[in-house]
N, C-alpha and C positions, 0 to 999 in steps of 0.2 A: 504494500500500500504506500503510495506516495505521501509526501507531507501534506499536499493539498487535500488528498482524500481523508487523511487523519484529521485535518482541521475541520473538514466538512462534517465528519462523524461527530467530533466533539461539539460542534455547533448544534447538531440535531439533538444529541443527548442533553445538552444544556437547556434546550427548549422544552424538555419533558415529554418527547414523543417516543413511543415504543415503535421500533422498526418492524414492519411486517414482511411478507414475502416480496420478492422482486415483482415489479409491475407486470412483467411479461408472463409470470406464472400465476398471477392472481385470477381466480375464476370470476366470471361476471356475477355480481350480486343483485343486479337490478331486475325487477319484474317488468320494467318499462325501459326501453332502450335509451331514452333521453335523460334518465335520472343522473344527477351528478355523482361522481365517485367520491362522495364526501366521507366515507368510512373505509377502513382497511382491515383486513383479517390479520389477527395476531398469529405469531408462530404457535403451533399446538404440539405439545409433546405427549399428549394423552394416548397416542397410538401405541406406545411402548407397553409390552406385556411381560410378566415374569417368564423367564426362559429365553427371552430375546437378548442379544448383546446390549449391554447397558450403554446408552449414548453418553458421551463425555459431559454433556450439559446437565445430565441428571445426577444430582448429588444425593448422598444418603443423609437427608435432612429429616427423615421421619422417625429418628430415634430420639426418645425423650432424654433430655440432659439430666433429669432427676425424677423422683417420684412425687414431686409436689403437684398440687392441683393447678392446672394451667388456667389462664384467663378465659372468662366466658366470652364466646364469640357471638356476634349478632349478625344474622343474615336476613336480608329483606325478602319477604314472601313474594312469590310469583304473582303476576298480575292476572293470572287465569287465562283461559283460552280466548284469544281475541276474536275468534269467529262469532262469539256470542255478544260482542260489544256493538253498541249503536248509539245514536243520538236522538232517536224518536222511539217512543213506546209502540209496541205492536198495535195497540188500540188507536193511537193517533195516526199510525200509518195505514189503518184499515186492513191489517193482515193478522192472521192467526199466529200466536207465539211459536207454534210448532210447524211453521210453514215448510222448513227444510225436511222434517220428518226423517225418513230412512234413506234419503238421498246421500250418496257419497260426496264428500267435500270436493274432491278433484273434478267430478262431473259438473257440480254447481259452478266452480270457478271457471271451467271451460265455457259453459253457457254464458256466464256473465261477460267474459272477455269477448265472446263472439257477438254479443248483443249490441245493436246499434239502431234503435228505433228512430224514425224521423217524424212521426206524428206527435204533436205536442202532448196530447193526452197520454200516450204511451211513455213518453219521456218522463212525465210527472210520476207515473206509476213506477217506472224503473228507479227514479230517484228515491221514492219512498222505500222500495225494496232494499236498496243499497244502504240507506241510513237506518233502517229498522233494527231494533235490539231483539233479535230472534234467538231461539234456542239453537246452540251450535249443532251442525250436522255430524253425521258419523265420519270419523277421520282416523286413519291409521296413525300409529306412533310416529311422531316427527312431522306429520302433515298439518298439525294445528296451526292456524294462522294463515294458511295459504288462501283460504276463501276471503279472509279479512283483507289481505293485500290485493286480491283481485277486485274487491269492492272499491278500495281506495283508488286503485289504478284506473278503474272504469270512470270514477268521478273525475279524475284528472284528465282522462281522455275526453270527457264531456265538457271540460273547461270549468267544472264546478270546484274550484280550488278551495273556496270557503267551506263547502260541505265536506270535502276531503280532509281539511284541517281539523274541523270539529270531530270527525270520526277518529282521526289519529289521536287527538287529545283524549278522547274517551278511553282509548286503549293504553295510552302512555307512550313516551318516546324511548323507553329503555331498550327495546329491540333495535338492532342496527338498521334493519330494513324500514322500520317505521320512522326512525330518526332521519334517514336519508330523505324520505318524502316530506317530513316537516321542514327540514332544512331547505329543500328546493321550493316548497310552497312559499316560504318566507322570501326567497330570492325573487320568485315570480311576482310577488306582491310589492316588490320594491322596498322591502323592509330588511335590508342587509343587517342592520343592528340586531333585529330579532333572530335572524338566522344564526348569527354568531353567539348570541345569548343562549340559544337552544343547544349549541355545541358545547358551550362552557358548563352548562348546568345538567348535562346528560351523563350520568355515571355509567361506566361499563361500555362506553362506545369510543373506540379509538378513531379520532378524526384522521382523514387522509392528509397528506402533506399539502396538497393544493388547497384544500379547504382551510387548513390551519394557517397557511401563509396568507390567504385572502383575509381571514379574520384578524390576524395580527396586524396587517397593514391597515385594515379598515378601522381598527381600534386605535391607530396612531403609532403603534410600535413598529415603525418601518425597519429599524435596525435588527430586531429579532426576526422579522419576516425575511429580511435579506439573508441573515445567517442560516435560517432553516432552509431557505430556498437553495443556497449554494451547497449546503451539506447534502440535502436530498438529491439534488441534480447530479452531484459528483458520484453518488452511489446508485444512480440510475433508478431512483424511486419515483420519478415523475415522467409521464409520457412526454415525448419530444415536442409534440404540438402544444401541450399544456405548459411545458417549460418555456417555450418561446413566448407564449401569451403572458406568463407570469413575469418573465424578464422585462417585457414592455411595460407591464403594470408597475413594477417596482423601480425601474430605472427611468427617471425623467429625461435622461439623455436621448431616449427614443422619440420624445415628443417633437423634435425637429427633423426627424427622419421621415422620408416619404415611403418607407417600406410598408406595404400592406400585407398583413398576415392572411394566410389562406384559411377560410372558415372551415371548421371540421365537417365531416360528412354527417355526423349526428351531433347536434348542438345540445349541450346540457344547460340548465339554468345558470350554473356557475360560469360557464364560458360566455353565456349571453351577457352577464353582468360585467365580466372582465373586458369583453370587447367594447361595451359601452364606456367603461372607465378609461380605456386608452384612446378613445375618440374614433373607434372603428365599429360603430353599432351594426348589428345584423338585422336585416328586415325580418319581421315576424310573420309576414304573409305566407311564407313557405314552411314555417315551423309548426309544430303541433298546436292545437287550439289553445291550450293553457298558456302558451307563450304570448298570445295576443293580449292577455291581461296586463302585461308589462307596458303596453302602449296606451293604457287608459290613465296613466299617471298624468297629473296636471302639468308636469313639466314638458310633456310632449306637445307637438303642434296639433291644432284642431283637426287638420286633415287626417293625421295619423290616428287620432283618437276616434274620429268618425269611422274610418275604415275598420279599426279594431272592434269598435262597438257594434257595427253592422255584422261583422263576421261572428261575433259572440252571440248576438241576438238571433241571428239566423239559425244557430245551433241550439238556442234555448239556454245558453250558458249564463246569461245575465238577464235580469228582468227587463221587460220592454220599457218600463218607466225610466230606467237608467239610460237607454238609448234615446228616449224622448228628451231627457234633460240635456244630453250632449248635442242633439239636434238644435236645441233652443239656445245654446250658449252664445253664438255670434251670428252675424248676418253673412250669408254666403259671399265669398270673395270672387267667385267665378260661376260658370254655368256648366251643365252637363254632369252626368253621373251622380255622385254623392251630393254635389252642390244642389242639383235640382230636387233631390229627395229632401234635403234639409229645408229648402225654401218651401216646398209643398207642405211638409209637416208643420212648419212655422205658421203658414197661412191657415191651416186647419186648426191648429192649437189656438190661434188668436180668435177665430170664429167661435170655437167651442167655449172659450173663456168668456166671450161677450154674450153667449147664449143667443146668437144671431142665426136663426134657422136659415134665412136666405143665404147668408155668407157660408154657412156649413154646407148647404146644398151646392154652392158653387165650388167650394174648395175640396170637398170630399172626393169627387171623381178623379181629379188629377193626382191627388195624394195616393189614392188607392192604386191607380194605374202605375204610378212610379214605384211604389213599394212592392206591389205584387210582381212586377217585371223583374225586380231584383231578388225575388224569393223571400221578401219580408212582409208578405201579406199577414201571416199569423202574428208577427210582431206588431203591426199596425192594429190588428184586432185587439190585442192586449192593451195597447195604448189608449184607443178611443172607442172600442166596440160598445162598452156599456153607455158611454155618454152619447154617442151618435144614435145608437139603437133606441134610446128613450125619447128622441126628439119628434118622432112621428113624421118623418120626411116622406115625400112622395117621389115618383119618377125613379130615374136611375139612382139618384142619391139615396132614396129610401130603400131600394133593393140592396145597395152596397152596405148601408147601415144595418140592415137585417142580417146579411151574411156575416158582417164583422161581429155582431152580437152573438151569433151562433158559434162562430169560430172561437170567440172568447169564453164560451160556455156560460153565456148570460142571456138565455132566451127569455127569462122572466122580465127583463127590462123593456121588452117590446110589448107595451100595453096597447098600443094603437098601430097595428100593421099598416103599411102603405095602402092607400085607397085603391091603387091599381096593382096590388100584390098579385103575383102569379100563383095559380093553384098549387104548383109544386113547392114553391117557397113557403106557402102557408102550411102545407103538409109537413115540410121539414121543420118548421118552427114548432108545430105541435108534437112531432116525433121527438125533438130535442127536449121538450118539456115532459116527456113520459108517455105521450100518446103517439099515434092512434093504433087501433087494431086492424085498420084497413090498409091495403096495399097503396103505394104511392101513385098519384095520378100522372098522366102523361106530362112530360116536360123534358127540358134538356138534361136534367140530372136524373131522370127516372131510370135509365138502364143501370146506373151505379146503385141507386137506392134499392131497386127491385132485386138485385143480386145479394144485397146485405140484409134486407128487411126480414126474410124468413128466419134469420138467426134469433129474432126477438119474439117469435110466435110460440105460444104454448109453453110447456115446461122447459126450463133451460137445459135439462138433461137430455132432451131429444137430439138425436143425431150427433152426439159428441163423438169425435174421431176415436177409433179404437185405441190408438197409441196413447192419447191423453187419458182415456178411461182407465187403461191399465196402470198408468202412472199414479192416478188419483187413488185407485184401489190399493196400490202398493205403498201408500203413504209417502208419495214423492210429489207432493203438490207444488213445491217450489220449482221443480223441473218442468212440470206441466204449465205453470204460469209463465216462466221465461220462454218456453216454446210458443205459447199462445201469443205473447207479445210479438215475436218474430213473424208468426203467421198473419196476424192482423196487419202488420206493417207491410207485408208483401202485397197488400192491396194497392199500394202506391205504384207497384210495378205491373199492375194489371191482373194479378192473380186473385180475382174476387172470390172464387170458390174457397180457396185457402183462407182468405181473410174472413169469410163467413164462418168457417169452422173455428178459427181463432176467437171470434166474437162469442161463439157458443161456450167455449172453454172459459173465457173470462167471466161469463155470467155464472157458470157452474161454480167457479172459485170465488164468488162473492163480489166481483168487480163490475156490477151492473152499470153504474154511472160511467165508469171508464169506457166500458164497451159501447154505450150509447154515444158518448162524446166522440170516440174514435170513429164510429160509423159516420157521424155528421162531418167530421174532418175529412174522411175519405171522399165523401160526396162533394165537399167544397174544395178539395185539393186542386182541381183543374183551374180554379180562378184565384186561389190564394197563392199558389206557386206554379203558375202555368208554364208549361214548356213552350217553346217557340211555336206560334201559330195556333195555340189552344184557345178555345172559346169558353163561354160561361157554362156552368152545369145546367 
């Protein structure tokens, strides 16, 4: 070892870091590819067994020096199986406590990872399932917690970092995998101080060199950060790409350099923040949905915040009210695209605030057309559906207000349907409110409704698919529910028979309101998020 290597090792040890395995040999710890490598695995000598050659590192320290009673040790009790943790009671979530029943945990984790519903009603149901405090499923030894991490990762994939954070806090950060997710969520939220605080107060979790260096520098101890960096880099404990990034971060001599670092193929939240710190920010548009939350920071430009908010609202990751507030922040500086949508929403918001029915009738159609064309029809419904639906408008504005109220699951606000309401629209309004028993009348949306309506006739157990029936009888209702969500969502791809079967299963499993709202959303989908050239239902 050279003197430089020895100096680097001394610096690392002085910083209080335990060295782990070489970076090249460290197995991936992440359940999600973009999580930061914020923890490292310590060396483990527990594989030695009596009869094996004694490794030199293993000393005979288990012999008592005397017969005196030793000091009493204190060990923190385990936090229990995290698969049973949640932030919402089963009753509040509208789910039975034993939903998972006899289902094996690995199969449930697989179904959760594969789930990706697009209908807002189904996304809300999935969010309730992921957050609910349910009895843990059957798991083999060593598999406990895998379902919990799958739930957290799905929330992160949905952009629901707030819900993921609360779920992680319910289980505690003591486990390295849970710690990594809490650390990254803090980084994505722009709260680097909290991320480093989590690292400092989490016992039993060895931070990686890159994360420790970042936190030392962020806390103002640049000298310690530099010492740890040079020591770890000399011992090849940092990935070369991360090493170059940290060198730019720690050495202000690079600030005058025109060198542009190559962005990694898979960006982690730590790399995102380091690139921002050195003045080479990475665009979030091509990154996973959770990264768009970083662009909602007030320090970002309005255009960047608008683009991020629209992307998140389109996926249901933020409430539509937050998108509305961002739309109303400033006057558009240009035209086209997001600027036109901001202007249209502002005009509609002003008309609604003034309770000016004539102004609402003028501003609602252009706002609807602009938002629906961008795939933001459901978001507009959540913004203004209840307000517009209660005004009793006529004409096209009245029809749009009716659709928006139905999409927002607010049929009760439409006390006075438009005078020129179409028979099919009136039927859809009554169906959303819990009626009727008759088939839909002719209309542009009648083929869709006619394919789905039989799922609501007679006993809900009628014509339940055989596969779902077998799962229910085998006390594997959670699997049946997740499969039904996927089946109903397939209606957006044109598979209406499969969607109808999924609706029946939802009703059998006690999700009647979700099933009815999902059917309404399937009927309205061609106008709320129309493909090119699509018409009204």
